[in-house]
N, C-alpha and C positions, 0 to 999 in steps of 0.2 A: 504494500500500500504506500503510495506516494505521500511524503510528508512535507510540510511547509513551516517556515518560521512564524511564530505567533507574536507578531509585533516585537516590542522591545523586551518581552518577558524572558527570552532565551529558550522557551519551549519549542520543540519540533513536533507538530501535531499532524495526525493523519487527516488527509483532506476530507474524508468521510467520517463524521462523528456519529455518536448514538444519542438520541433524545429519549429520555426516560418517562415521558408523560404517559404513553400508552401502556407500558408494563405496570403502571400503578394500579390498573384495573384488573390485572391478570390474577386469577385464583390458583393456577397450577404452578407451584414453585419449580417443579422439574422442567417445565417448559421455558421459564425465564432463565433458569440455570443453563440450559442447553444453548439458548439464544446468546446470552452474554459471553459465556466461555468460548463458544465457537467464534464469535466475532473478534474477541481478543486474540485468539489463536491465528486468525486470518489477517491481523494487522491493525485492528482498531486500537487507538490509544487515547480517545477523547470520549468521556461519558458526561452528559449533561442531565441534570434533574432539577427539582425544585421542592420547596417545603409544602407546596399545595398540590403536588401530583399524587394524591392519595397515598398508596403504600410504596411508591417508587423508591424513595430513599432507603426504606427499611429492606426492601428486596435487594437493592444493590449492595447494601452493607452485609446482609446475610450471605449473599452468594459470592461476592468478590473481595471482601475485606482481606482475605489471605493472598490476594494478587495485587495489593495496593500499589506496588512498584511498577506494575505493568501498564498503568493508564493514568492520564490526567483526569481529575475529578472536578467538575464544575457543579455548583448548585445556585439556586436563586432564593431571594428572601424579600419580605415586605408585607406579605399577607398574613393576617391573624388566623391562619388555618388551624383550628383546634385550640386556640387561645381565647381567653376572655379579653376584650379590648378591641381597639380599632387598628386597621391597617396602618403601617408606617409609624406606630408609636415606638419611640426609641427603646424603651424598656422591654416591650414585647419583642422587638427586633433582636435584641441581645439574647433573649431566651430562645428565640427561634433558631438562631445560629448554633447555639449550644445543642439544641435538640437535633438539628440536622447532623451535626458531628456524631452524636450518639447513635442516631439511626443508621448513619453510613459506616459506623464502627471504625472511625478514623480520628486521628488527632488534628488533622488539617485537611482542607480542600485546596485545590490549586487556584481556583477563582470563585469568589462569591459575587453574583450579579444582583443588583437591585432590580426587582421584577416589575417592569412596566410602571415605573414611578413617574409621576407628573412633574413638569417643570416647577410648578408651584411648590411642591414638597421639596424638590431638590434645592430650590433657592433658600429654603429655611435652614438647610445645612445639617440638621441633626442626624438624618439617616446616613449621610456620607460620613459623619464623624463616627458613627457606630461601626461602619465597615473599616474605617481607618484604624480604629481601636482593635478590631478583630485581627487586622493585619499585623499590628504592632505586637499583639499577644501570640502570634504564630498560628492562629486558627485558620488563616488563609494566606496564601503566598501573594495573591494579587486581588484587586477589587475591580468590578466591572459594572456596566450598565446594560440592561436588556430592555429594549423598548423601541419605539418608532416615532416618526413624524418630528415635529419641532422639539418635542421633549428629548428625543435622542440627540438632536443637534445641540441643544443646550448642555446636555451631559458631556458631550464631546468637548464643547467649548470651555468647560470648567478646567480642563487639563488635569483633573483629579483621578480619572479612571484609567486603568491599564488595558481594558478590553471593552468591546462593544458587540453585543448580540442584537441583530436587527433583521426584520423580515425582508427577504430578498429572493425573488424568483421571477419567472417569465410573466406572472400576473401581478407583480408587486415590485415596481422599480423606482419608486420615489427616492429611496435611500441613496441610489447611485449618484444623484446630483445634489441631494440635500445634506446628508450627514457624512457620507463616506469620504469625500475628498479631504475634509479636515481631520477625520480619524486616521487616515493614511499619513497625512502630514505630521501628525502627532505620534506616529508609529505605534498605534494601538493594535492589539490583536483583534481581528474581526471574524465574527462567527455569523454565517448565514443561517437564519432559522426559516422554517417552512420552505426549503429550497425546491421541493417538488410541488409546491402550491396545493398541498393537501390532495394531490392527484385528482383535482376537481374535474378534469376532462373525462374521467371514467364514468361519470354519472349522466344518465339520460335526463333525469329531472331531479330537482331538489326542493324541499320546502324552504321558505325564506329564513327560517331560524336555524337551519342546518349549518354546522361549523364551516364546511367548504363553500357555502353559498356565494359569498362575495367573489371568490376567485372563479367559481363556476360561471357566474354572470359575466365577469370580465373576459374570460376565455371564449365565451360564445361570440363576443364582439371582436376579439383579437384574431380568431380563426387561423392560428398558426398551422401550416400544412403538416408539420411533423406530428401533430396530435392524433392523426389517424392511425399511427402505428404505436401501440402501447409501450413496447420496449424502447423504441427510438424516442418517444416522448419523455420517458423517465431519464434516460441518459442525457438527452439534450437539455432538459431542465436542470439537472445536476451540473453539467458542464457549463451552462450559462452562468449559474450562480458562482461557480468556482473561477470563471474567467473575469469576473468583475475585479478590477484592480484593488488590491489590499486584502481580499478575502483569503483567510487561511484554512478554514474548515466549514463544511456544511453539515448541519445536524439533521439526521433523519431518524424518526422513531418507527417502531414496528412491534407487534406481538408475535410475529411469525418466526420461529427458529429458521435460520438460514437466509432470511430475506436480506439482512445487512450484508452478508457475504455475496449474495447475488448482485446487489447494487455495486459493491466494491469491484467485482469482476467486470461488470459493465463499464465502470469508470476506467479500469485498467486497459480495456480494449478499445477505448474511444477517445476522440478529440473533438473539439469544436473550433472551426477555423475562425479567424478574425472576421472574415466576410459574413459567416453565419451568425456570429455574435452581433455584428452591426445590423444585420437584417432584423433580428429580434428587437434590438434597441429602436430601430427606425419604425418598426411596426407599432411599438408602444407609443412612441412620440406622435405618431399619426392618429392613433385611435383613442388613447387614454383621455378620460374626462378629467376635469379639474378636481373632482372629489375622489379620484383614485389614489388615495393616500395610503401610507403604510398600515397594514392590518395589525393592530395591537392585540 
């Protein structure tokens, strides 16, 4: 698996990472165990999760704590999932970070990201101070921001974060012009989230409240020709996200053992030319409406 430098952190990360949201709902421990261990054996070295992804942190800790040196571990914080109190409360945030470490069965994570925190909250400063304190205490090596739109731009502009996790795919390109240029200039590690656009093109119809609906609607208008071939669509979407300047890794989640490895093999056997990349960008610029902002 190809690896890239993760900004100024010194980490060399696999270009395809694993997102832990979906496994949080999985009831069969053996299934998750097979999925994660096989992916690590095939070259995965980035695992991302969050405090609010149900049982995700606990499963990762239970299954992979004995292999802690084999991967970089990222988690996210900010939501009072399971705690009394409000989101972004500094005292709650500290407890949440400690709970994450306990669940993950580790003394530290490599990055803690603030999880879709608004510019208004960021400007108050307290949540950033909690992360800085955690870094000073050795609970995390680096601190980052996960989010979109002008909130992400402000986070980048503070100069206080080591990494940026942001929505980026064939149906979500706002970040390419808005936040990424400055993130690259500041040598932040950049993680593309939702790089396959929730495979929204695979649905014939969707209710408006469905999670992939926004991307499904956009893709109906964009009408990329490669979406007619399922395998080509996945690899083109992944390569597009990874071709964006500054992106180090793209995070993909799954509950299916072997799926991460299938995607990894597709990436290894494929490329996306500069011309193909520019065609996707041009199509976006031609079709995208003003309200096609980053999906938080």
